[in-house]
ZATOR-185541 format. One record per residue: residue in three letters; x, y, z of N, C-alpha, C, O in turn. Coordinates in steps of 0.02 Angstrom, whole numbers, padded with zeros to 5 digits, always signed. Example, Ala and Ser with C-alpha at 12.3 -4.5 7.8 and 13.67 -1.06 7.14 Angstrom:
REM ZATOR-185541
ALA+00660-00284+00390+00615-00225+00390+00660-00165+00390+00712-00166+00423 SER+00642-00112+00354+00684-00053+00357+00645+00002+00394+00670+00057+00402 
REM end
This chain:
REM ZATOR-185541
MET+01197-00785+00323+01158-00751+00270+01118-00700+00303+01090-00714+00356 THR+01112-00640+00277+01073-00587+00303+01014-00573+00261+01017-00578+00200 ALA+00957-00555+00292+00898-00538+00254+00896-00465+00239+00913-00424+00282 VAL+00875-00448+00178+00872-00382+00155+00799-00368+00142+00768-00404+00102 THR+00771-00317+00174+00703-00298+00163+00702-00238+00115+00732-00186+00125 THR+00664-00251+00063+00653-00195+00016+00583-00170+00017+00537-00206+00039 THR+00572-00112-00007+00502-00084-00008+00479-00074-00080+00428-00040-00091 GLU+00512-00100-00128+00494-00090-00197+00422-00116-00213+00387-00089-00255 ASP+00402-00171-00175+00339-00197-00192+00283-00175-00144+00226-00199-00149 ARG+00301-00130-00099+00253-00103-00053+00238-00030-00069+00280+00005-00097 GLY+00179-00007-00051+00163+00065-00058+00195+00100-00004+00220+00069+00043 ALA+00194+00166-00008+00227+00211+00044+00193+00201+00110+00223+00219+00161 ASP+00132+00175+00113+00095+00168+00176+00130+00119+00222+00126+00128+00283 GLY+00165+00066+00196+00197+00018+00241+00268+00032+00255+00302-00011+00282 VAL+00294+00093+00237+00363+00104+00245+00375+00149+00309+00340+00198+00318 PRO+00422+00132+00349+00436+00175+00410+00454+00246+00391+00487+00257+00339 VAL+00434+00295+00432+00450+00363+00424+00511+00379+00465+00510+00374+00526 ARG+00565+00399+00429+00625+00415+00464+00642+00492+00461+00688+00516+00494 GLY+00603+00528+00420+00616+00598+00415+00553+00630+00379+00523+00598+00337 LEU+00534+00692+00397+00480+00726+00367+00500+00794+00344+00542+00826+00375 THR+00471+00818+00288+00483+00887+00264+00416+00921+00269+00366+00901+00240 VAL+00417+00973+00307+00358+01016+00317+00360+01074+00267+00406+01115+00269 LEU+00312+01077+00221+00305+01134+00175+00259+01186+00207+00200+01172+00222 TYR+00286+01245+00218+00249+01299+00250+00246+01363+00209+00290+01374+00167 ASP+00196+01405+00219+00188+01465+00180+00233+01519+00215+00216+01545+00269 ALA+00288+01534+00183+00339+01581+00214+00310+01654+00216+00338+01698+00249 GLU+00254+01666+00181+00226+01735+00184+00171+01741+00236+00141+01794+00243 CYS+00156+01688+00273+00103+01685+00322+00137+01692+00391+00184+01656+00407 ALA+00110+01740+00432+00137+01749+00501+00126+01690+00541+00172+01667+00574 LEU+00063+01663+00541+00051+01599+00579+00094+01541+00560+00118+01504+00603 CYS+00106+01533+00496+00148+01477+00473+00220+01485+00493+00253+01437+00512 THR+00245+01546+00489+00315+01556+00509+00325+01552+00583+00377+01532+00608 HIS+00271+01573+00620+00275+01564+00695+00276+01488+00712+00314+01465+00755 LEU+00234+01451+00677+00236+01378+00692+00300+01346+00666+00323+01298+00696 ARG+00329+01371+00614+00395+01345+00588+00446+01355+00643+00484+01309+00659 ASP+00448+01414+00674+00495+01432+00725+00485+01387+00787+00533+01363+00818 TRP+00421+01377+00803+00403+01334+00861+00426+01262+00851+00453+01230+00897 LEU+00415+01237+00787+00439+01171+00773+00511+01160+00779+00534+01108+00801 GLY+00548+01212+00758+00618+01210+00761+00646+01207+00833+00702+01185+00844 ARG+00607+01228+00882+00626+01228+00952+00606+01163+00988+00627+01153+01045 GLN+00567+01121+00957+00542+01058+00988+00590+01003+00983+00629+00999+00935 SER+00587+00960+01034+00627+00897+01033+00594+00848+00982+00536+00831+00989 GLN+00632+00828+00933+00604+00786+00881+00625+00713+00886+00684+00698+00893 LEU+00576+00670+00882+00591+00598+00874+00602+00579+00806+00638+00531+00792 VAL+00571+00614+00760+00581+00607+00687+00603+00674+00663+00570+00724+00676 PRO+00660+00676+00628+00689+00741+00603+00639+00774+00554+00611+00743+00509 LEU+00630+00842+00568+00587+00883+00526+00630+00931+00485+00675+00963+00513 GLU+00618+00936+00422+00649+00989+00379+00596+01037+00363+00541+01016+00344 LEU+00607+01099+00369+00559+01154+00358+00578+01189+00298+00629+01224+00296 VAL+00536+01182+00244+00549+01211+00180+00490+01252+00155+00433+01228+00154 PRO+00505+01314+00134+00447+01357+00112+00412+01323+00053+00444+01298+00007 ALA+00346+01321+00058+00302+01296+00005+00310+01337-00059+00319+01398-00057 GLY+00306+01304-00115+00309+01341-00179+00379+01368-00198+00388+01396-00252 SER+00429+01357-00151+00498+01381-00163+00531+01339-00216+00510+01284-00234 ALA+00588+01370-00241+00628+01329-00290+00651+01264-00261+00654+01214-00296 GLU+00667+01265-00197+00692+01203-00163+00638+01150-00161+00649+01091-00174 ALA+00575+01174-00142+00519+01128-00138+00500+01095-00208+00481+01037-00214 ARG+00509+01140-00259+00490+01115-00329+00545+01068-00351+00532+01019-00385 LEU+00606+01081-00332+00661+01038-00351+00654+00968-00317+00662+00916-00349 ARG+00639+00969-00253+00633+00908-00213+00575+00868-00230+00580+00807-00230 TYR+00516+00901-00244+00454+00867-00256+00420+00888-00322+00367+00919-00320 PRO+00448+00872-00377+00420+00896-00439+00348+00872-00454+00312+00905-00492 GLY+00327+00818-00425+00261+00792-00436+00206+00823-00395+00147+00809-00408 LEU+00221+00864-00348+00172+00897-00303+00142+00956-00340+00173+00988-00382 ASP+00076+00969-00321+00043+01028-00343+00062+01083-00295+00030+01093-00243 HIS+00115+01121-00315+00145+01172-00272+00099+01231-00255+00109+01263-00203 ALA+00050+01247-00296+00002+01301-00279-00040+01275-00222-00057+01313-00176 ALA-00059+01210-00223-00100+01182-00171-00063+01180-00101-00094+01184-00048 THR+00001+01173-00106+00044+01170-00041+00041+01239-00009+00050+01244+00052 LEU+00030+01292-00044+00024+01360-00016-00045+01367+00021-00050+01406+00068 ASP-00096+01329+00000-00163+01334+00026-00172+01291+00082-00211+01308+00127 GLU-00138+01232+00086-00151+01184+00138-00080+01155+00159-00039+01136+00117 VAL-00069+01154+00228-00007+01125+00249+00005+01057+00219-00040+01015+00218 THR+00064+01045+00197+00083+00980+00164+00147+00958+00199+00193+00998+00210 VAL+00149+00892+00215+00209+00863+00243+00227+00799+00199+00184+00758+00183 VAL+00289+00795+00182+00311+00737+00143+00361+00695+00179+00411+00720+00204 GLY+00346+00629+00183+00391+00583+00214+00449+00564+00173+00448+00575+00113 ASP+00500+00536+00202+00560+00520+00170+00556+00465+00120+00602+00454+00080 SER+00498+00429+00121+00486+00377+00070+00430+00394+00026+00403+00348-00005 GLY+00410+00458+00020+00363+00480-00027+00292+00486+00002+00246+00503-00036 GLN+00282+00475+00063+00217+00482+00095+00200+00561+00088+00243+00604+00094 VAL+00136+00573+00075+00115+00644+00073+00051+00652+00121+00001+00617+00114 TYR+00056+00697+00166+00005+00709+00212-00017+00782+00204+00025+00827+00197 GLN-00082+00793+00206-00106+00865+00197-00161+00879+00250-00194+00834+00276 GLY-00168+00942+00263-00221+00966+00310-00209+00936+00378-00153+00934+00403 SER-00266+00914+00409-00260+00889+00477-00213+00828+00483-00178+00820+00533 HIS-00213+00786+00433-00169+00730+00434-00091+00751+00438-00048+00717+00467 ALA-00080+00808+00406-00011+00834+00407+00005+00859+00480+00059+00846+00506 TRP-00040+00894+00511-00025+00914+00578-00019+00857+00626+00021+00860+00673 ILE-00058+00807+00617-00053+00749+00662+00013+00714+00654+00045+00696+00703 VAL+00035+00704+00595+00100+00674+00580+00158+00717+00610+00207+00691+00636 VAL+00150+00781+00603+00206+00825+00631+00205+00821+00707+00258+00822+00738 LEU+00147+00817+00739+00145+00813+00812+00174+00744+00833+00208+00738+00884 TRP+00161+00691+00792+00185+00628+00805+00265+00623+00803+00296+00580+00834 ALA+00293+00671+00765+00364+00672+00759+00398+00705+00818+00459+00701+00825 LEU+00357+00740+00861+00383+00778+00915+00381+00740+00983+00330+00712+01002 ARG+00436+00740+01018+00441+00699+01080+00381+00713+01129+00347+00667+01152 GLU+00370+00777+01143+00319+00797+01195+00249+00792+01168+00202+00791+01208 HIS+00240+00789+01104+00171+00790+01075+00145+00726+01042+00090+00724+01016 ARG+00189+00674+01044+00169+00614+01012+00108+00583+01045+00066+00556+01009 PRO+00099+00585+01113+00034+00560+01144-00025+00597+01116-00077+00566+01100 LEU-00019+00664+01108-00077+00704+01080-00091+00680+01005-00148+00673+00984 ALA-00036+00667+00967-00048+00642+00899-00089+00577+00899-00133+00567+00857 HIS-00073+00533+00948-00106+00471+00950-00181+00483+00965-00224+00449+00937 LYS-00196+00532+01008-00266+00546+01023-00301+00578+00965-00360+00563+00953 LEU-00265+00622+00928-00296+00656+00870-00303+00605+00810-00338+00621+00761 SER-00270+00547+00812-00277+00502+00755-00341+00454+00764-00358+00414+00721 THR-00375+00461+00822-00437+00422+00833-00494+00461+00795-00488+00520+00779 PRO-00550+00425+00783-00606+00461+00747-00629+00522+00780-00641+00573+00747 ALA-00637+00520+00849-00657+00582+00886-00603+00635+00881-00619+00693+00869 GLY-00539+00615+00890-00483+00667+00886-00475+00695+00816-00457+00753+00809 ALA-00488+00656+00764-00484+00681+00699-00531+00737+00685-00514+00781+00646 LYS-00592+00740+00717-00635+00793+00709-00608+00857+00742-00617+00912+00716 LEU-00575+00850+00798-00543+00908+00833-00485+00932+00791-00475+00993+00785 ALA-00447+00887+00763-00391+00909+00723-00415+00946+00661-00385+00997+00642 ARG-00467+00922+00629-00496+00954+00571-00521+01025+00590-00512+01073+00552 GLY-00553+01030+00648-00579+01096+00671-00521+01143+00681-00526+01201+00663 ALA-00467+01119+00707-00409+01165+00719-00379+01190+00653-00358+01248+00648 VAL-00378+01146+00604-00350+01163+00539-00398+01213+00505-00376+01260+00472 LEU-00461+01201+00513-00509+01246+00479-00507+01316+00513-00515+01367+00480 ALA-00497+01316+00581-00490+01382+00616-00429+01420+00594-00429+01481+00585 ALA-00373+01381+00586-00313+01415+00562-00324+01441+00491-00301+01496+00475 ALA-00357+01404+00450-00370+01428+00381-00411+01493+00381-00398+01540+00344 LYS-00461+01492+00425-00505+01552+00429-00461+01612+00453-00467+01667+00426 TRP-00419+01600+00502-00375+01657+00527-00332+01680+00468-00326+01740+00455 ARG-00302+01632+00433-00260+01651+00375-00298+01689+00324-00272+01737+00296 GLY-00360+01670+00312-00402+01705+00261-00413+01777+00285-00411+01825+00246 ALA-00423+01784+00350-00436+01854+00373-00376+01897+00367-00381+01957+00352 GLN-00316+01866+00378-00254+01904+00368-00241+01923+00296-00212+01976+00283 TRP-00261+01881+00246-00250+01897+00178-00290+01955+00154-00271+01987+00104 GLY-00347+01971+00190-00389+02026+00171-00439+02007+00117-00496+02030+00119 GLY-00421+01965+00068-00465+01942+00018-00485+01990-00033-00519+01972-00082 THR-00466+02053-00024-00483+02106-00070-00420+02130-00109-00371+02153-00078 PRO-00421+02126-00174-00363+02153-00208-00349+02225-00190-00395+02266-00184 GLY-00285+02239-00182-00263+02308-00164-00254+02314-00092-00227+02364-00070 ASN-00275+02265-00050-00263+02269+00021-00207+02223+00041-00203+02199+00097 GLY-00160+02212-00008-00105+02167+00009-00121+02096+00007-00084+02055+00034 ALA-00177+02078-00023-00200+02008-00023-00153+01968-00066-00131+01989-00119 GLN-00139+01908-00041-00094+01863-00078-00138+01812-00119-00114+01778-00164 TRP-00200+01809-00103-00248+01762-00129-00303+01803-00162-00320+01858-00141 GLY-00329+01775-00215-00380+01811-00254-00444+01826-00221-00484+01864-00248 GLY-00457+01797-00161-00521+01811-00123-00580+01776-00146-00636+01790-00123 GLN-00571+01727-00194-00627+01693-00222-00649+01637-00171-00614+01623-00122 VAL-00707+01606-00185-00724+01548-00146-00678+01491-00158-00665+01477-00216 TYR-00653+01458-00109-00610+01397-00116-00651+01340-00099-00679+01338-00044 ARG-00656+01290-00143-00697+01231-00134-00653+01169-00139-00609+01163-00181 ARG-00667+01123-00091-00630+01058-00089-00677+01002-00112-00738+01009-00107 ALA-00649+00949-00135-00689+00893-00158-00724+00856-00103-00769+00817-00117 ASP-00706+00867-00042-00738+00831+00013-00800+00868+00040-00828+00849+00091 GLY-00822+00920+00006-00880+00958+00027-00870+01022+00065-00917+01060+00073 TRP-00807+01034+00089-00789+01096+00124-00778+01152+00073-00751+01142+00019 SER-00800+01212+00093-00786+01271+00050-00771+01331+00098-00796+01335+00155 TYR-00731+01373+00073-00710+01434+00113-00730+01498+00072-00709+01507+00015 HIS-00769+01539+00103-00791+01603+00070-00759+01658+00117-00766+01655+00178 PRO-00725+01706+00087-00691+01757+00129-00738+01795+00175-00715+01819+00228 SER-00801+01803+00158-00845+01841+00203-00884+01798+00255-00908+01824+00305 THR-00890+01732+00242-00928+01691+00288-00888+01634+00320-00912+01600+00364 GLY-00826+01625+00295-00784+01569+00324-00800+01504+00294-00828+01500+00239 TRP-00781+01451+00332-00786+01382+00308-00859+01354+00317-00892+01369+00366 SER-00881+01315+00270-00947+01284+00278-00941+01216+00241-00896+01205+00200 HIS-00988+01171+00258-00986+01103+00228-01052+01088+00199-01103+01101+00230 ASN-01053+01061+00138-01110+01036+00102-01100+00964+00090-01059+00945+00048 SER-01137+00921+00127-01127+00850+00117-01159+00829+00049-01214+00852+00031 PRO-01125+00786+00013-01155+00760-00050-01221+00724-00029-01225+00693+00025 SER-01271+00728-00072-01335+00698-00060-01335+00626-00082-01308+00609-00134 CYS-01366+00583-00042-01373+00513-00064-01445+00496-00079-01462+00439-00093 SER-01490+00548-00075-01562+00537-00079-01586+00534-00151-01645+00522-00164 GLY-01540+00544-00199-01564+00541-00270-01580+00615-00292-01586+00629-00352 GLY-01587+00659-00246-01599+00726-00263-01541+00760-00292-01492+00726-00311 PRO-01541+00829-00299-01486+00861-00329-01426+00857-00281-01432+00863-00220 ARG-01370+00846-00312-01307+00837-00274-01280+00907-00254-01294+00956-00289 ALA-01244+00911-00200-01211+00974-00179-01167+00999-00234-01131+00959-00265 THR-01168+01062-00246-01122+01091-00297-01055+01100-00268-01048+01105-00207 ARG-01004+01101-00310-00934+01112-00289-00912+01180-00309-00855+01199-00296 
REM end
């Protein structure tokens, strides 16, 4: 008798990752450079590179917010796991033979801060490339971009963080 393991009663968190799809902004020079770099790396876990917001991405992942995948790197595991931002970069590095040790370091609390900083720096660079001003070839409206975790991006000042207040005073605005 053979045992059959199913994942129907488990969430995607407990399922092994056997393949990853990286959704990247095909209009971003940094993103396409990284796509090309990923394609040249030795992979322990196969990576598929698909333009974010494309017809193929929408067909494969109809439940994703495809506009958000253009703002923040998104990686989808073969069993439905979704990673965004610094978590996405860590899992991509984990999939690469030569960079798996780095991924393990970045998955620690101290390493996660470094990974988050790298993602924020890349976002700031991308924002500078967009121009943020209509008529300058900007792909993005140039407005302030706010995240639920307290981070916000303003095209003229870059990224900043407003921690939610626990003192009973006014809460940070979003």
